Structure formats: C-alpha cells, structure tokens
N, C-alpha and C positions, 0 to 999 in steps of 0.2 A: 636387683634392686628394682629397678625400673618396672620389671616382670612383677614383682610382688605389687608394687604400687597399681598399677594398671589392673592384675586381678582383684585388688581389693576396693578400686573405683568402682570395678564391673560387680561386685557383690552390692556395694553399698547403692548403684543404680537401680537393681533386680528389688532389695528391700524397700528400695521407697516406692518402686512401682507396685509392690504387693501390700504395702499399708495403705498406698493411694487408693488402689482397688477395693481393701476391705472398708474404708471410711465413705468410699463411693457408694456401694452395696447397700451399709448401715441407713446411710442420710439422706441417700439419692433416691434408689431404686425403690429401698424398702415401704418410703413415704408416697411414693405418685398415687392419688386419687385409682380407686380401680374403676372399671367403665360399669357403670349400672346399665342393667338388662330393663328397656322401656316395657315398663307391664300397662294396657290398655286396659283400663275400667270402664266398663258400660254398664247403662242404664238396666233396667227391665227390659226394656224394647229397643232395639236400635235398627239403623239398615246401613250397611256399605253404600257408596256411592255407585248411582248407575244399575244400584240391585233392588229389586221389589223384595226380597226374600226377608222377611221381620227376624231379629236376630234376638233371642230371647233369654235373659241372664236369671240366673238363682232367683232374686224378687220377682221375676215375672210371676209365678204361681200368686202368691199374697198379694201384687197390686190388682190382678185378675179379679182375685174374691174381693177387694174393694171397690171396685168399679161394679161389678156384679149387685153389689148388695145396696148401691143406690139406684136401684131401679123402682120405677113408679108407675102406675096405671097410666094407660095413656100416653105413656111418653117412649121413645126412642132412644137407641144409642147413636150418638151422632161422634164418626169416627172421621179426625180432621188428619191426616196423613202429610208428612214432609214433602216437597221435592224442591232440590237445590239449583243453584245459577248453573246454567250449563245443561239443566235437566229439562225435558219435557214437562209439562203439567199433566200430562196423563202419566206418567211415572209417579205421581203421587196419589192418582184414583189407583192405580194398579197396587201401590203398597197398602192403601186403605182396604182393597180387596184381601190382601194376604191378612192382613190383622183381623178382617172379620170373621176368616174363616178360624181363628184364634178361638171365637167366642159361640159359633156355629151350634155346638153341644149344648148350650144353655140359652138361647135366643133364638127366636124364628126369625127366618130370614128378613119377613118384612118389618122386621122391628128395627130396621137399621137404616140410619141416612149417612152418606159416604162424603166427603169431601176432602181436597186437599189445600195446605198453602206454600206458598214460597218463604223458606226456612232459612236464608242466607247461602253462606259457603260450606259445602259438603264437609269440607276438611278441617274445618273449623267447627262443625256442627255436629258430626258423624255419630260421637263418643259421648254427647252431653248425656245426661241421665233421664230419660224420659219425657224431655218438656218437647221434645221434636213432634209425637205424635200426641193430638189432645183427644181427651175423651169427654162428653158431656149427657146428660139424660135431658132429650129436649122437648118440646112441644112441636108438632107439626100437623096443621090441620088447614081448613079451608080460611080462615080467619085469623091464625097464630104460626106464624111460622121461627122458631128459634134457633140462631147459627151460633157458633163459638163465642163471637163476640158481640153480638147484640141480639135483638127478637123484635119481630114486626108485626104491628096489628094492620089488619087491611080496612078500609072503610070502604062503606058503599056509596053513593053518588050522592044520595041524602046527606046535606051538610049538620042537617037540626038531625039527624036521627040520633036515637039514645044509644049511648053502648048497650046492648042487653042481650047478643048472643053469648050462648051460653059457652063456646070455646073462649071467648073472649074474657068474660066475666069469672071464669074458673081459673085463667090465667091470673088475673090481675088479684085473684083472693091468693094466689102462691105467692107472685111476686110480692105484695104488698105485706105476707108473713115474713119475707127474707127480709127485706127491707127494716121492717122493725127490729129483726134479731141482730141487727148488724149495724154497723158504722158507713156501711155503705151509702153512697149517693146514687142517683140516677138523673139522667137528661134524656128529653123527650122532644124530638125533633118532628114537626109535622110535614107533609109531603102531598102532592096534588098530580092531577094529572096536567096536560099541556093546553087542556082548553081556557080561553079567558087570558086576561093581562097577567102580570106578574104581582102587580100591587093585589089585586083581588083575591090572589090564587096565595098569596103570602098572608094575608089574613086569614084565608081558608085554613091553612097548612098549619097557623098558629093555634086557630079555634081548635083543630083536630087534636092537637098537643095539651090542649089547657082541658079538652075533654078527660083526656086518658089521665092527667095531673086530679081532678076533681073526683074521677074514682079511688087513685089510690088515698087520697086525701081522706075521703069517706071511709078508708079501711083502716086509717088510724096513722097513715105513715106523715113525718111531720112534713110541712109545707118547705122547708128551709132545706129539706134533703133532695130536692125537685127541681131542676131547672128544665125551661121549655123554650122552644126557638121551633124558625120555621123556616125552611128552603124554598117555598112556594113549589113553582112547576122548572126548577132549574137543574135538579137532580133526578132525572125519570130513569128508571131501572127496566123499563119494557118500553117496547115500542108504541109510541102515544096514537098510532093511527088506528090500533084494534082495540074492541072494547075489552079482550082479555089483558093487553098492553096497560090499559087508562086503570082498570082492577088494581093491577099491581103497583102502580105509580101512587095511588091513593091509599097513603099509608101514615102511620107514627111510628118511627125506628126510635126503638129502649135501648140506652146502654148503661149498664150499671157500674161504678167505678168503685 
C-alpha cells in the first residue's frame, strides 16, 4: 500500500510539472516581446563619423535635381559640409570637396564655393535627413558676398557715396523681391574699420545700414520689416592695419529671418 501511494504521489508530481511547463510556455515564453532589428534610416546625403565619404540614399538623385533647378546666372553653388565635435574643421572642408564631386558633371569647377560648419555631436547628428550639409545658390563678387546664414555688402571709404555699384544694385533688386513675396524680415548691421573713435564709427555704421534700408524701401519693401543696428568698429573681421583688411571691415551684414 505504501508503495502504491508513493507511486501515485510521484505521478501526480510529474503531472503537476507537465501542466506547469505548458502554462509557462503559453503565458510567458510565447508573449515576451521580440527583439526588433534597429534599422538606420538615412537622408539623401549623410556622413559617418571621421569619414569624408558621402553616403547617398535613394532620395539623392531627386534632391540633386532640386538643387540644380535653383541655378541662376551669376550665382555659385555654396556647399557647407559638417564637421562634428572631436573632428578637425578641415574634415568638413574635405567633405565639401567630396560633395562637390557629385555635381561636377553638371556645374563648372569655378562655380562652387565651399565652407564647413560645426554640426554638434556626430553620434546624434550623423543619421539626420540631409540637414547636416547645406546648399545655397549665392552671389560672390567684390561688392557682395552671400554666406549660408547672411550676406555682406562692402563699402568704399567715402561714407557719403551712394549705393550704385551694379553688383550691389542687382543683389538688392533680388533681395527686395524675395522679401516682398514672403513674411520674412531682415536685419541690417553696419560695421566700420578701426580708424577714429567708437562714437564716430557707431554713427557711420548706422548710416551705412540706413542707406541699405533706404534702397530696400525704395524697391517696395515695407519699412517695418527692416531693422537697423550698428557695431561701429567693435567687430572687425580682418586685419585693420592693412588697406585690404579695412575694406573687409567696412560693411553691412544682412540677415534674413
């Protein structure tokens, strides 16, 4: 009798284990979330960290055509490529050169301008869709230089000289049309060389900014869309001891917002 009871107990224990395992498989093992494969989605153009080789995606041909469609006579294609924290700025320029090569079949070599910009942390920014490399058709001549975030008009020494250089007139014609067609506003900041005291140069810089404002208003831009300011001689961008440096410092910087 004791043997029978022992055998029965063992069988019941085995059955308990079996049904417990079946319950575990159905309610626990089957329902654990599967580990999803991480898929990196890149934009039309991207870079890996510490590499200057552009990675183009399926959307690149269309994006390239959109950029080429913006070409205008007398303008150059500005390519501003990224470099990231911990990388050398020259890597940004190397990337810009590689991107330039993607267009060389459509645009003459002398129709490019290349720059670089610090785009944050590579691990966070490397997979963003296209925003890391900037493209813009810009004016570049002795009187007007457009950058990706602003434009600069250079002034001659004579503060009373009217704005009549063809390069400047043409640029202001285009800028005024763009401002009239949009809700954008524009800020104008005058700068001077470092000759003279700051009070004099502040007034001179402001006068230069006001001259540009008057040109825009005469072309139909609403005055309330334009703000003017002056930094005088406080923010030189070139060596003020040379004639060339002084010329670069006598300027109005234009930022469209």
